[in-house]
N, C-alpha and C positions, 0 to 999 in steps of 0.2 A: 504494500500500500504506500502511496506517495503523499507528500505534503502538498495539498492543492494550494494554488495561489503563490508559489514561491518564485515563479518566473513568468515572463510574458506580460507584465503590467507596466512596462515603461511608457513614458509619455502621458502619465495621468495627472501631472501637477496642474492644478487649476487655480481659480481665483474666486474669492467670495467677497462680494461688495467692493470689488476693485482692489482687494488685498490678497496677495498670494497665500494660498492655503498651506498649512503645515503638511508635511509629507506623510507622517505616520502617527496614528494614535495607538500607542503600545499599552497593552493591558496584561499584567501578570496577577492572577487571582488564585490564592491558595485557600485552604479551609479556614485559616484564621485571619488573613488580611488580603487586601487588594491594593496593588500599586499601579498607577497610571502615569504615563509620560507622553507629552505632546512634542513631537520631534519635527524640527524645521527641515526644509529641503537641503540645507547645508550641513545637517547633522547636529545642529544645536538643540539643546533641551529648552523648550520654550515655557514649559510649565509642568508641574507634577501634582498628583493628588493621591490620597490614601483613604480607604474605607475598610469596612469589616470583611469577614470571610465570605467566600463564594460556596454556597451549599445548596445547589438545586435539588438534590435528593431529599433534603429536609424541608425546604420552604417552597419548592416549585421553581420552574425556570424563570418566570416573569419576575417573581419577588427577588430571586437571586440576581437577575440582571439589574433590578432597581438598585442593588448595592453597588454594582459596578458603576451605575449612573452617578452615584454620589461622588466617587473618585474622579470620574470623567468631568463632572461639572467643576470640581475643585481645580483640576488641571487646566481646563479651558479658561476659567476665571483668572488663574494665575498668569496665563499667557495673554490675557487681555483680548480674547477672541470672542466672537459671537456669531451666531448663524450657522445652521447646518448646511452641508456636512462640515465637521470640524477638521477633517484631514482627508488626504487622497485615499489612504488605506488604513484600515483597522487591523492590527495584528494582536490577537487575543490568545494568550496561553492560559488555559483554565484548568483548575482542579476539577475532578469529577467529569471531565470530558475523556472518559476512558475508552469508549467504544466509538467506532465511526458513526453510528447512528446518533450517539450523544453529541459528537462534534457537529454533525449536520443540523440537529435541532437547535443547538446553541448558536450556531452561525446564523440561522434564520432569525432567531430572536434578536441578535445584535443588529442584523441588517434592518429589521423593522424600526430600530431606533434612529436610523439615518445618520449615524456618526461619521461614516466614511463613504467615499466613492465605491470602494470594494472592501470586502471583509473576509478574513481568514481566521479560523479557530483551530487551535492545536492543544493537545494535552500540555499541562504546565511543565512536564519533564523536558520538552523541547526547548523551553526558555532557558533552563539550566544548561542544556547541551550547547545551545548557540552562544550563550554568554561565556562559556568556558573554552570554546574553540580558539585557536591562535588568531591573532589579528592579521588581516590581510589575506587570509587563506580562504579558499572555497569551503563552504560548510560540509565537513566530512569527519565523522567520528561517532563515538558512543558515549552516552552519559548514564550513570546509575545514581539515582537520588535515594538517599536513606535518611529520612527525617521522621515524621510521625508514622509514615508508611514507607514502602519501598517500591520503586518503579525503575524502568530502563527504557531508553529510546536510542535509536541510531539513525543517522542521516547521511545521505550522499549528495554531492552537488547536483545530480540530475533529479533530485526530489524523492528518490526512493527512500523508504524508511524501514526500520525494524522496531517493533514495539511489543508490549505485553498488555493484556487486559487490565492487570493491576487492580483486581477486585478483592484482594485479600485471599484467605484460604480457599474461597470458591474457585479462584483461577490459579491455584497452586502457589501463591505467594507466601513468604514467611519472613517475619521480622519487621524492621522499622522500629521506631521508638515505642509505639504502642504494643507491637508484638513482643518485643524484648521484655517490656515491663510485665506483660501477662505471663510470659514463660518464666520469668524470675519469681513471680508470685506462686506459680504452680509448683516449681521445685522447692520453694521455701515452705509452702504449706505441707508438702509431703515429707520434707525433712523433719518438721516439727512433730507431725503425728506418727512418724515411724514407717510410713509406706515408701519413703525414698531415702537416698543416701544423705548423709550429713552435709550441710553447707552453711557457711557463715551468712548466707542470704537470709536464713531463718531468723537471725537476730538483727541484722542490719536493715532489712526492709521495714519492719515495724518501728524500729528505733528512729528512722527518718521522720516518721509522723508522730513521734512521741508515744507510741504504743509499746507495751511490754512483751507482746507475743504475736505470733502470726494469727492465732485464734482471735485476738482482740482486733487486729487490723482487718481480718476477713469480716468480722461482724460490723465494723464501722463502714466498710465499703458496701456490704450487702444491705444494711439498713439506712444508708444515706448519711450517716454521721460524717463521712468523708466523701467528697465528690469523686466519682469514678474518674473524671478527667484528670485528677491529680496523680494518677498512677504514672504518668509520663515523668514525674519527678524521680522515679525510681531508676531511670536509665543511668544517670551518673553514679548512683549507688552500685548498680550492677557492675559497671566498669571499674569502680574502685575496688570492689571485692575481687574481681577478676585479676586486677593488677597485683593484688596481694597474694595471688597464687591459688585461690580457691578453685578446685577442679570443675565443680558444677558451673560456676559463673564463667570460667574461662571457656568451657565447652559451648556455652551460649554465644559468647563473643566470636569464637572461631566459626560456629555455624553461620553467624551473620556474615562474616567475611566470605565464607564459601558460597553463600547464596548470592552475594554481590558479584563474585567472580563468575558464577554460573550464568547470571543474567547477561553480564558483559560479554562473555565468551560466546553465548548463543547469538546475541545480537551481531557481534562481529562476524560470526559464521554465516548468518543470513545475508550479510552484505558482502561476503567474500573478502573480508578484511583480516582474517586471523593471521595470515602470514605477512601482512604489510605493516609499515610504520604508520601508526594511527593514534590520534589522541583518544584517551579514555578519561572522561571527566567525572569526578565524584562530587556530588552535591548533597545538601541536607545537613541538618544539625548533628546527626550521629557521626558521619564521617568528617565533618568540619571540625569536630572536637579533637581530631587527630590522636585518638587513643592508639598507642603503639600495638597493643594486642590485636586491634582490628586492622588498622591501616597497613601495618607491616605484613600481616598475613595476606591481605588483599594483593599487595605488590608481589609477594613470593608466588602465590597460587596463580595469579594472572600471567606471570612470566612463564609459567609452565605450559599454559594453553595458548598464549598470544605473546611470544617472546619479544616482538618489536613494538608492542603497545607502549605508549607513553602516558603514564598516569599523572593527573593533576587534580587538585581540589579547587573548585571554583569558589571565589570569594565575592565576586560582584553580585549585586541584586539581580534576580531573574528578569526584572523588567527590562534590563539591558538586552537580554536575549530576545525578548519579545520585540523590542525595537529593531534589533539587527535582522530578525526574520522579516520584519516589515520592509526594511531597506533592501534586503535580498529580493523581495517580491517586486519592488519597484526598479530593480536593476541599477541601483545607485553605485557610483564609483567608490573605490577603496578610501579615498580621502574623506568622503562623507562619513563612512563608518568609523574611520580613525578619529575624526572630530567628536563623534558621539562617545567613543570610548574614553576620551579625556574627561568626560563628566563622571565616569565610573572607573577610576584608575586601577583599582585592585581586582584584576581579572582572575588570575589563578595563582596558586602557591603550592 
């Protein structure tokens, strides 16, 4: 499957009310926040906006797009613009756009708002990938995002992609911050009641929340005394216990590394890139924390399957990637993309 709208849109720059329109309205929307940037034809950032998370499965498509509209309005106001369309092209990288049918439905919803002359919607993993690819190069590489969840995407200059459904256990996915926290709780509970092997997680997880035992922590989570959303706080605890040498905690970290490598290697294989020198971009809070037990194992295991892959951790905000995808779609020259990158200088590390 290819990224629609990546090429063939040159010559779209227009004017609104006698004023040249911005080139790209870039949208990066995750589960917890939305970032928008209005990009000029020369690559300058004219205005930015931020709003809440994008969750169409929870609130419905139109209500979710209303959240995007808040950030769009803020960016347009900051740029001193008025009148639709706001830009030649809308490049939206959205969480929960996991299947082609979802991308199509969301693209239709955005087109109805009239924000751009053309509109393209991609899963938000593509924003991380594009932001982390080397400057000046054609978009070619693979990204694995390990934050609250885990996902992977690959892209070639001709628009061909490799991707996963990323629907959690339903589609064969394992890990991410939420998954790691739940696995840590599972092993800790079994260690305390005797069904599983001993692990320091049984003491450290409840201690993080000021509870004296796993039984007390489980009760608090089950009865609502502790919001379930707070289990994400246990991910750093898991990594600290793993770093101290706890075998159970370390096995979870190693499994996460192996899952990341599996996704990257399969995506590289689908794009016939396993034997080539190619960027593999890592993004998301879990890998960005640079835990040696995780990141070092990723490097070793990926080298076994793709010896010429070059791993980096993306540091720039994903909205940069959404903007670069938009500029790709308009066929802008490298100097325009280079100017855009100066606004987001920390690209990879």
